[in-house]
KOLVOLUM-528614 format. One line per field, with one value per residue (C-alpha): residue in one letter; residue number from 1; z, y, x; chain. Coordinates in Angstrom, 2 decimals, decimal comma, padded with zeros to 5 digits. Each point is the difference from the previous one (the first is absolute). Last residue first. Example, Ala and Ser with C-alpha at 12.3 -4.5 7.8 and 13.67 -1.06 7.14 Angstrom:
// KOLVOLUM-528614
residuo	[S  A]
num	[2  1]
w	[007,14  000,66]
v	[-001,06  -003,44]
u	[013,67  -001,37]
cadena	[A  A]
This chain:
// KOLVOLUM-528614
residuo	[K  A  V  F  R  G  Q  G  G  N  A  W  P  N  Y  R  A  A  F  N  A  R  S  E  V  S  P  H  N  Y  E  W  F  E  V  F  P  S  P  S  P  D  E  L  W  A  E  G  L  H  N  F  A  S  V  A  T  K  Q  P  D  A  V  L  G  H  I  A  E  Q  G  Y  V  D  A  Q  H  E  F  Y  R  S  V  A  N  T  V  P  Q  T  L  F  S  A  A  S  L  V  F  L  L  V  L  F  G  P  R  S  A  L  P  A  T  E  N  Q  A  D  S  L  Q  W  R  A  G  F  R  H  A  L  W  G  A  C  G  A  C  A  W  F  V  F  F  T  G  V  A  M  C  A  I  G  K  P  I  H  R  L  V  Y  H  G  S  E  H  G  F  I  F  L  I  E  D  D  P  L  R  N  V  A  T  D  W  L  V  L  R  K  T  V  G  I  G  T  V  Y  A  N  L  G  N  S  K  R  S  A  K  M  L  F  M  R  N  P  P  I  H  T  G  T  R  A  V  V  T  E  L  R  A  V  L  A  P  H  H  L  E  L  P  E  F  K  N  F  V  P  D  L  L  P  A  S  F  V  T  F  V  A  M  P  L  T  V  L  W  A  W  F  W  Y  R  R  P  S  A  R  V  I  W  N  F  F  L  L  L  P  A  G  F  L  L  S  L  G  L  G  K  A  L  D  V  L  W  S  G  W  S  Q  V  S  I  G  F  H  R  S  A  A  H  G  M  A  D  L  P  L  S  A  L  A  T  V  A  L  F  V  A  F  F  L  L  G  Q  L  W  R  R  H  L  R  R  E  T  W  A  A  L  G  A  A  R  R  T  A  L  L  V  W  L  V  A  L  G  W  L  A  G  A  M  D  L  A  T  S  I  R  G  L  A  I  A  Q  A  L  K  D  P  P  L  S  Y  A  Q  A  S  A  P  P  A  P  A  A  T  S  A  P  A  P  G  S  Q  S  S  P  Q  A  A  T  Q  A  P  Q  A  P  I  A  Q  S  V  C  F  H  A  P  I  G  I  L  L  V  T  L  C  L  V  P  L  T  R  R  V  F  R  M]
num	[464  463  462  461  460  459  458  457  456  455  454  453  452  451  450  449  448  447  446  445  444  443  442  441  440  439  438  437  436  435  434  433  432  431  430  429  428  427  426  425  424  423  422  421  420  419  418  417  416  415  414  413  412  411  410  409  408  407  406  405  404  403  402  401  400  399  398  397  396  395  394  393  392  391  390  389  388  387  386  385  384  383  382  381  380  379  378  377  376  375  374  373  372  371  370  369  368  367  366  365  364  363  362  361  360  359  358  357  356  355  354  353  352  351  350  349  348  347  346  345  344  343  342  341  340  339  338  337  336  335  334  333  332  331  330  329  328  327  326  325  324  323  322  321  320  319  318  317  316  315  314  313  312  311  310  309  308  307  306  305  304  303  302  301  300  299  298  297  296  295  294  293  292  291  290  289  288  287  286  285  284  283  282  281  280  279  278  277  276  275  274  273  272  271  270  269  268  267  266  265  264  263  262  261  260  259  258  257  256  255  254  253  252  251  250  249  248  247  246  245  244  243  242  241  240  239  238  237  236  235  234  233  232  231  230  229  228  227  226  225  224  223  222  221  220  219  218  217  216  215  214  213  212  211  210  209  208  207  206  205  204  203  202  201  200  199  198  197  196  195  194  193  192  191  190  189  188  187  186  185  184  183  182  181  180  179  178  177  176  175  174  173  172  171  170  169  168  167  166  165  164  163  162  161  160  159  158  157  156  155  154  153  152  151  150  149  148  147  146  145  144  143  142  141  140  139  138  137  136  135  134  133  132  131  130  129  128  127  126  125  124  123  122  121  120  119  118  117  116  115  114  113  112  111  110  109  108  107  106  105  104  103  102  101  100  99  98  97  96  95  94  93  92  91  90  89  88  87  86  85  84  83  82  81  80  79  78  77  76  75  74  73  72  71  70  69  68  67  66  65  64  63  62  61  60  59  58  57  56  55  54  53  52  51  50  49  48  47  46  45  44  43  42  41  40  39  38  37  36  35  34  33  32  31  30  29  28  27  26  25  24  23  22  21  20  19  18  17  16  15  14  13  12  11  10  9  8  7  6  5  4  3  2  1]
w	[-076,86  000,53  002,90  -000,55  -003,29  -000,40  -002,88  -003,55  -001,52  -001,42  003,06  002,35  000,28  001,58  001,68  -001,04  003,17  002,24  -001,66  000,65  003,59  000,70  -001,66  001,98  003,25  -000,29  -000,38  003,38  001,88  -000,70  001,30  -002,50  -003,43  001,21  001,50  -003,19  -002,21  002,19  001,03  -002,26  001,62  003,41  002,57  002,66  001,89  -000,10  -003,49  -001,42  001,47  -001,28  -003,40  -000,17  000,88  -002,59  -002,72  001,12  000,00  -003,28  -001,72  001,67  -001,16  001,43  002,64  000,23  -003,69  000,07  003,74  -000,29  -003,20  001,67  002,99  -002,21  -001,98  003,24  001,41  -002,97  000,50  003,63  -000,97  -002,32  002,56  002,55  -002,40  -000,70  003,73  000,80  -002,74  000,92  003,70  -000,83  001,19  003,22  000,92  -000,86  002,30  002,78  -000,66  000,18  003,36  001,41  -000,87  001,72  002,96  000,36  000,60  003,06  001,52  -001,00  -002,93  -002,57  001,91  -000,67  000,93  003,33  001,04  003,71  001,10  -002,01  -003,55  -001,46  001,56  -002,50  -000,83  000,05  -002,25  -002,47  -003,12  000,86  001,32  -003,07  -002,39  001,82  -000,23  -003,76  -000,53  002,11  -001,76  -003,35  001,08  001,74  -003,15  -002,20  002,06  000,77  -003,61  -000,54  003,22  -000,39  -003,51  001,31  002,92  -002,42  -002,20  002,96  001,09  -003,48  -000,70  -002,73  001,99  003,19  -001,21  -002,19  003,09  001,02  -003,26  000,18  003,49  -001,29  -002,88  002,36  002,32  -003,08  -000,71  003,62  -000,24  002,05  003,01  002,93  -001,08  -000,80  003,35  001,75  -001,36  -001,64  000,90  -001,92  001,61  -000,35  003,45  -000,60  -003,17  -000,79  001,53  -001,34  -002,36  -000,15  000,07  000,35  000,24  001,92  002,59  002,74  003,67  001,47  -003,53  -000,38  001,95  -002,04  -001,38  -000,47  -002,52  001,28  001,31  -003,43  -001,62  -001,95  -002,52  -002,61  -002,93  -002,08  -001,15  003,20  002,09  -002,21  000,55  003,78  -000,09  -000,88  002,94  002,35  -001,21  000,93  003,42  000,95  003,74  001,51  -003,41  000,20  003,20  002,21  000,16  002,28  -000,92  001,21  001,84  -002,08  -003,00  001,60  -000,93  -003,55  -000,68  001,17  -003,29  -002,10  002,64  000,14  -003,77  000,16  003,00  -001,94  -002,71  002,38  001,63  -003,23  -000,60  003,57  -000,69  -003,24  001,57  002,92  -002,41  001,28  003,65  000,55  003,67  000,86  -003,04  000,75  003,60  -001,18  -001,95  003,11  002,09  -002,61  000,23  003,75  000,05  -002,69  001,32  003,42  -000,53  -003,33  001,37  002,86  -002,41  -002,05  003,11  001,08  -003,40  000,15  003,54  -001,47  -002,80  002,49  002,03  -003,10  -001,06  -003,17  -002,56  -002,77  -003,63  000,80  -001,60  003,30  001,69  -002,60  000,11  003,83  -000,29  -002,43  002,11  003,15  -001,88  -001,01  003,61  001,42  -002,17  002,53  002,77  -002,02  -000,66  003,67  000,99  -002,60  001,07  003,65  -000,82  -002,21  002,87  002,65  -002,03  -000,88  003,63  001,00  -002,66  001,42  003,53  002,53  -000,03  000,92  -000,90  -003,36  -000,70  000,54  -002,30  -002,79  000,49  -000,14  -003,23  -001,47  001,24  -001,84  -001,48  -003,53  000,72  001,66  -002,49  -002,97  001,29  000,54  -003,48  -001,64  001,72  -000,90  -003,63  -000,20  002,13  -002,12  -003,19  001,62  001,58  -003,19  -002,09  002,50  000,15  -003,78  -000,36  002,72  -001,88  -003,34  001,60  001,85  -003,22  -001,74  002,85  -000,44  -003,75  -000,22  -000,66  -003,17  -001,07  -003,42  -001,71  -002,56  002,36  000,80  003,26  -000,11  000,06  003,21  000,87  000,28  003,38  000,59  -003,28  -000,92  -000,64  -003,51  -001,68  -000,44  002,30  -001,06  002,41  000,66  000,77  003,66  001,90  005,16  005,08  -003,01  -002,91  -000,87  -000,93  -001,29  002,10  -001,13  002,97  000,12  003,73  -000,22  -003,67  -000,32  003,40  001,39  -003,10  -000,48  -003,32  000,19  003,74  001,25  001,65  001,39  003,56  000,31  -002,75  001,65  003,18  -001,69  -001,86  002,58  002,69  -001,98  -000,48  003,63]
v	[003,55  000,65  002,23  001,93  001,94  -000,62  -001,74  000,82  -000,68  003,49  001,78  -002,26  002,34  002,65  002,76  003,40  000,95  -001,71  002,19  003,19  -001,05  -000,72  003,22  002,08  -001,86  001,07  -002,94  -001,48  000,84  003,67  002,49  000,82  -000,75  000,78  003,32  000,79  -000,71  002,23  -001,64  000,06  -001,91  001,18  -002,75  000,65  -003,28  -000,92  001,56  -001,93  -003,34  000,44  001,07  -002,81  -002,58  001,47  -000,36  -003,60  -001,05  001,81  -001,88  -003,35  -000,01  -002,53  -001,40  -003,48  -000,42  002,23  000,48  -001,18  001,96  003,33  -000,89  -001,10  003,23  001,96  -002,21  000,69  003,68  -000,38  -001,73  002,79  002,63  -001,73  -000,01  003,70  000,67  -001,56  001,93  003,34  -000,66  -000,39  003,50  -000,29  -003,47  001,19  002,98  -002,40  -002,26  002,95  001,22  -003,57  -000,50  003,33  -001,20  -002,83  002,46  001,27  -003,55  -000,80  -002,38  002,80  001,47  -003,07  000,76  001,73  -002,59  -000,83  003,53  001,45  001,28  001,96  003,37  001,94  002,32  -002,82  -002,20  002,64  -000,77  -003,51  -000,94  001,60  -001,92  -003,28  000,66  000,59  -003,19  -002,08  001,62  -001,12  -003,63  000,00  001,35  -002,53  -002,99  001,82  -000,16  -003,68  -001,14  002,41  -001,20  -003,60  000,90  001,62  -002,99  -002,24  002,11  000,67  -003,65  000,46  -002,32  001,91  003,55  -001,13  -001,09  003,71  001,00  -002,90  001,10  003,50  -001,38  -002,22  003,01  001,80  -002,82  000,05  003,51  002,54  001,92  -002,42  -002,43  002,88  001,74  -003,31  -000,20  -003,33  -002,00  -003,19  -002,23  -001,46  -000,76  -003,71  000,56  003,71  003,15  002,46  000,18  003,37  001,81  003,73  002,88  003,16  001,52  -000,77  -000,53  -002,07  -000,78  -002,19  -002,96  -002,56  -003,01  -003,10  -002,86  -002,64  -002,32  000,17  -001,77  002,02  -002,28  002,60  -002,34  002,87  -001,74  -001,75  003,10  002,02  -002,40  000,04  003,75  -000,72  -002,38  002,59  002,56  -002,25  -000,65  003,69  000,58  -003,12  -000,93  003,04  -001,17  002,96  002,47  003,00  002,56  001,35  -002,86  -002,39  000,80  -001,30  -003,70  000,90  001,48  -003,19  -001,77  003,07  001,12  -003,48  -000,01  003,37  -001,10  -003,04  002,37  002,80  -002,01  -000,23  003,72  000,67  -002,53  001,85  003,48  -001,17  -000,90  002,47  000,59  -003,66  -000,65  003,64  000,48  -003,23  001,15  003,14  -002,19  -001,93  003,12  001,45  -003,17  -000,05  003,64  -000,61  -003,05  001,15  003,70  000,08  -002,12  002,49  002,93  -001,52  -000,70  003,66  001,27  -002,33  001,52  003,55  -000,77  -001,32  003,20  002,18  -001,74  -002,10  000,93  000,17  000,68  002,87  002,80  001,68  -003,30  -000,90  003,53  -000,23  -003,41  001,31  003,08  -002,24  -002,05  003,06  001,24  -003,45  -000,41  001,30  -002,01  -003,16  001,03  000,40  -003,28  -001,91  001,55  -000,69  -003,66  -000,01  001,24  -002,16  -003,20  000,97  000,63  -003,23  -001,74  001,67  -001,07  002,66  002,31  003,66  001,52  -001,83  001,03  003,68  -000,24  -001,43  002,74  002,65  -001,43  000,03  003,59  000,90  003,04  -001,23  -003,64  000,55  002,91  -002,24  -002,68  002,55  001,53  -003,42  -000,61  003,53  -000,63  -003,19  001,47  003,21  -002,02  -002,04  002,96  002,07  -002,95  -000,61  003,68  000,37  -003,19  001,15  003,23  -001,68  -002,62  002,65  001,98  -003,22  -000,90  003,22  -000,22  -003,68  -002,40  -001,78  -003,36  -001,54  003,23  001,90  000,00  -002,10  -001,62  -003,79  -002,27  -001,63  -003,55  -002,51  -001,65  -003,65  -000,90  -003,56  -002,11  -000,26  -003,36  -001,70  000,41  000,12  -000,42  002,61  -001,41  -000,19  002,25  019,94  008,42  -000,52  001,95  -001,40  -003,67  -000,97  -002,95  -003,54  -000,67  -002,49  -000,36  -002,00  001,05  003,71  001,54  -003,11  -000,64  003,62  -000,62  001,92  000,63  -002,03  -002,99  001,58  -000,27  003,19  001,62  -001,47  001,81  003,39  000,67  -001,07  001,56  003,27  000,04  -000,77]
u	[-042,76  003,78  000,97  003,21  -000,27  -003,70  -001,63  -001,17  -003,36  -000,33  -001,19  001,92  002,98  -002,08  002,13  -001,25  -002,00  002,68  002,75  -001,86  -000,72  003,63  001,25  -002,45  000,68  003,67  002,42  001,02  003,27  -000,67  002,53  002,68  -001,58  -003,56  001,23  001,89  -002,97  -002,12  -003,20  -003,10  -002,86  001,17  -000,50  -002,63  000,43  -003,64  -000,43  002,93  -001,16  -003,58  001,19  002,50  -002,65  -002,35  002,66  000,75  -003,65  -000,79  002,86  -000,72  -003,67  -002,50  002,33  001,55  000,66  002,95  000,84  003,66  000,50  -000,71  002,09  002,92  000,01  -000,06  002,77  002,17  -000,59  001,04  003,16  000,98  -000,97  002,28  003,00  -000,55  -000,38  003,35  001,73  -001,66  000,94  003,72  000,84  -001,97  001,51  003,45  -000,35  -001,23  002,94  002,46  -001,51  -000,04  003,64  000,85  -002,12  002,41  002,76  -001,84  -000,14  003,53  000,60  000,10  002,93  002,20  003,64  -000,69  -002,55  000,38  000,84  -002,83  -000,05  -002,91  000,81  -002,05  002,92  002,53  -002,16  -000,96  002,00  001,09  -003,54  -001,60  002,39  -000,76  -003,71  000,21  002,02  -002,37  -002,95  001,39  000,39  -003,34  -001,67  001,71  -001,23  -003,24  -001,02  000,65  -001,63  -002,93  -000,72  -000,02  -002,19  -002,47  000,00  -000,56  -002,97  -001,34  -000,41  -002,67  -002,35  000,76  -000,40  -002,94  -001,87  -000,16  -001,52  -002,46  -000,98  -000,57  -002,23  -001,94  -000,58  -001,32  -002,46  -001,14  -001,18  002,06  -001,34  -000,31  002,72  002,40  -000,62  000,39  003,53  000,68  003,03  001,09  002,53  003,57  001,52  000,37  002,00  000,40  -001,50  -002,51  -002,99  -001,80  -003,25  -000,63  -002,47  000,69  -002,33  002,53  000,53  -002,80  -001,08  003,03  -001,40  001,91  -001,96  002,13  000,34  002,40  -002,69  -001,73  002,96  002,64  001,67  000,96  -000,91  -001,35  -003,28  -000,74  000,80  -002,28  -002,82  000,87  -000,68  -003,59  -000,50  001,70  -002,49  -002,88  001,48  000,24  000,16  001,50  001,57  002,21  001,66  000,71  002,88  000,56  002,60  003,39  001,65  -002,07  002,23  003,18  -000,43  -000,99  003,56  001,80  000,41  000,75  002,57  001,49  000,55  001,78  002,05  001,19  001,50  001,05  002,76  001,95  -000,14  001,28  002,85  000,91  -000,19  002,21  002,85  002,67  -000,93  -000,98  -000,86  -000,67  -002,29  -001,81  -000,47  -001,68  -002,32  -000,89  -000,41  -002,39  -001,97  -000,05  -001,32  -002,51  -001,84  -001,26  000,69  -001,78  -002,85  -000,46  000,17  -002,73  -002,18  000,63  -001,16  -003,06  -000,88  000,58  -002,47  -002,53  000,22  -000,12  -003,23  -000,05  -002,58  002,57  -001,00  -002,25  002,03  000,75  000,80  002,62  001,48  000,23  001,59  002,68  000,65  000,42  002,55  001,89  000,04  000,97  003,11  002,42  -001,67  000,52  003,64  000,59  -001,67  002,01  003,26  -000,76  -000,59  003,15  002,24  -001,67  000,47  003,56  000,94  -001,55  002,16  003,07  -000,46  000,86  -003,01  -000,70  003,31  000,13  -003,51  000,92  003,02  -002,16  -002,59  002,73  001,28  -003,45  -000,52  003,30  -001,83  000,89  -001,08  -003,42  -000,55  000,62  -002,33  -002,77  000,64  -000,30  -003,38  -001,07  000,76  -002,05  -002,85  -000,04  -000,43  -002,85  -001,62  000,12  -001,44  -002,77  -000,94  -000,03  -002,13  -002,43  -000,58  -000,58  -002,29  -002,03  -000,56  -001,04  -002,33  -001,98  -000,04  -001,21  002,89  001,08  001,45  -000,82  000,90  -002,03  -002,95  -003,09  000,93  000,67  -002,96  -001,00  001,26  -002,78  -000,44  -000,52  001,67  -000,80  003,14  001,15  000,55  003,31  002,98  003,61  002,94  002,57  003,51  000,82  002,03  -001,39  000,88  001,51  -001,32  -003,47  -000,27  -003,36  -001,04  000,86  002,30  002,74  000,59  003,16  000,36  000,29  000,77  001,70  002,17  001,06  001,77  003,22  000,70  -002,90  001,62  003,10  -001,19  001,99  -002,08  -003,13  001,01  000,75  -003,17  -002,57  002,10  000,01  -003,71  -000,71]
cadena	[A  A  A  A  A  A  A  A  A  A  A  A  A  A  A  A  A  A  A  A  A  A  A  A  A  A  A  A  A  A  A  A  A  A  A  A  A  A  A  A  A  A  A  A  A  A  A  A  A  A  A  A  A  A  A  A  A  A  A  A  A  A  A  A  A  A  A  A  A  A  A  A  A  A  A  A  A  A  A  A  A  A  A  A  A  A  A  A  A  A  A  A  A  A  A  A  A  A  A  A  A  A  A  A  A  A  A  A  A  A  A  A  A  A  A  A  A  A  A  A  A  A  A  A  A  A  A  A  A  A  A  A  A  A  A  A  A  A  A  A  A  A  A  A  A  A  A  A  A  A  A  A  A  A  A  A  A  A  A  A  A  A  A  A  A  A  A  A  A  A  A  A  A  A  A  A  A  A  A  A  A  A  A  A  A  A  A  A  A  A  A  A  A  A  A  A  A  A  A  A  A  A  A  A  A  A  A  A  A  A  A  A  A  A  A  A  A  A  A  A  A  A  A  A  A  A  A  A  A  A  A  A  A  A  A  A  A  A  A  A  A  A  A  A  A  A  A  A  A  A  A  A  A  A  A  A  A  A  A  A  A  A  A  A  A  A  A  A  A  A  A  A  A  A  A  A  A  A  A  A  A  A  A  A  A  A  A  A  A  A  A  A  A  A  A  A  A  A  A  A  A  A  A  A  A  A  A  A  A  A  A  A  A  A  A  A  A  A  A  A  A  A  A  A  A  A  A  A  A  A  A  A  A  A  A  A  A  A  A  A  A  A  A  A  A  A  A  A  A  A  A  A  A  A  A  A  A  A  A  A  A  A  A  A  A  A  A  A  A  A  A  A  A  A  A  A  A  A  A  A  A  A  A  A  A  A  A  A  A  A  A  A  A  A  A  A  A  A  A  A  A  A  A  A  A  A  A  A  A  A  A  A  A  A  A  A  A  A  A  A  A  A  A  A  A  A  A  A  A  A  A  A  A  A  A  A  A  A  A  A  A  A  A  A  A  A  A  A  A  A  A  A  A  A  A  A  A  A  A  A  A  A  A  A]
């Protein structure tokens, strides 16, 4: 459901420029391949004993490297992922254009009007069918992505389980997406001249709610258990990082996700805000990473909260989307004027406001989707900046808690990069356009060099 995943968040208008859910709700420390991721710090004296020493980085010119066989796989997978991501974006736009140009959207609107009498029911049916059609249209690309992931040993999820997850995702899209699309369509009808402003205004509380509610939907797709139930010693060590960073995550909000049922990848993340804030560790990471490296990843994730990346991201989104919505409204208006008659956008109830009709609303969706694709380098650049700051914070947060923060961070990046098969030398253009995290190579190289304490100095964010 690549197209649904792109289109629905665009309509939710919370990820158009910054991608709040993708980067901060579930703020992942994994190396980001092309898309298929607060209190003040307190000081703590005295290092805690390291239960597991981090292995040294590989002996090579670069801090991150892969053995020859995995390097070839990483290069191949990177090319496939990039091709699928670009194809998914363009295919999504093509599907929308075809629905409009062939007047299938107009025909669907007429069909719903014949089947139902109440306008709001017509709208729900129209958008539900639209979401289902676009999900089916994206199915071949999604299947290719899953096949590649299985081929390279990253995914171990069966096709049956994958289809079940796909069906769950579609179900959630229909449950929440159709009413949401209907609501924004109503905004266009209620205010044909200023709808873009009201839509922008609505997105601000929606962005906050999306961050808050993200953890509540996670159990639909994965099983979670209390981390303390399986790894009490690790929880005790994580609490030392909590005390230093002030993230206020008690043990009862630390969870183990049974990721090994579907993936060989490694990950850990902090998600939610307020009462929904929690730490999630994949069982693959707990089973295969030394505790020191898990502490570093947790420190990285804590940095997103302590450095206030969530409110900063929402603020950037608010400013950016204000101008993007204004520009998209003008572009959509031009398209409706230019092609409205040919696409049969107007209906009997909306002759003077074609964009307010059901088919006309898809013109807005088309323009917003195009804007999302074109602004992707901007959103990813902001995300990479935040991720780099979180890397610095993570390394500083574990200083004095592990034997060697530099080696720990470098080793963590090598383990993560190898698990996800990230190319050590990605194309600069691909990294510029596609990566929402810095490349693992650049992250590991920075970690190997970063040592502000060498001459009696202190960290940038965490004072010692």
